[in-house]
C-alpha positions in Angstrom: -17.9 15.7 10.1 -19.6 17.9 7.6 -21.7 16.3 4.9 -22.8 17.7 1.5 -26.3 19.2 1.6 -27.1 18.3 -2.1 -25.9 15.6 -4.5 -23.3 16.8 -7.0 -24.3 16.4 -10.6 -22.5 14.0 -12.9 -21.1 16.9 -14.9 -19.6 18.5 -11.9 -17.9 15.2 -10.9 -16.5 14.8 -14.4 -15.2 18.3 -14.4 -13.2 17.6 -11.2 -11.7 14.5 -12.9 -10.5 16.2 -16.1 -6.8 16.0 -14.9 -6.9 12.2 -14.2 -5.4 11.2 -17.5 -4.0 7.7 -18.3 -0.4 7.5 -19.4 0.9 5.6 -22.4 2.5 2.3 -21.7 6.3 2.5 -21.8 8.0 0.4 -24.5 11.7 -0.7 -24.6 13.7 -2.6 -27.2 14.7 -6.2 -26.9 18.4 -6.8 -26.4 18.3 -9.9 -28.6 16.2 -8.9 -31.6 15.8 -5.1 -31.2 12.0 -5.3 -31.5 9.8 -3.2 -29.2 8.6 -5.0 -26.1 7.0 -4.1 -22.7 9.6 -3.7 -19.9 9.9 -6.6 -17.4 8.2 -8.9 -19.9 9.5 -11.7 -22.2 9.9 -10.5 -25.8 6.9 -11.8 -27.9 9.1 -11.8 -31.0 12.1 -14.0 -29.9 10.9 -15.3 -26.5 14.0 -14.0 -24.5 13.9 -12.4 -21.1 17.1 -11.0 -19.5 19.3 -12.9 -22.0 17.7 -16.3 -21.5 15.0 -18.0 -23.6 11.9 -18.4 -21.4 9.1 -18.9 -23.9 8.8 -20.4 -27.4 8.7 -17.7 -30.0 6.0 -17.3 -32.5 
């Protein structure tokens, strides 16, 4: 297999990675209290997940 003859500079590697951007975390609204929450997580405001209380709310 071919191998590179010289080491690539840090700048050249970073230029190649300019399109690797992180995406924003998606946010949904809670069905119980209508507060924003992460999908597939219990609501930090009311403590409900899928219509059932699973944690004690703050």
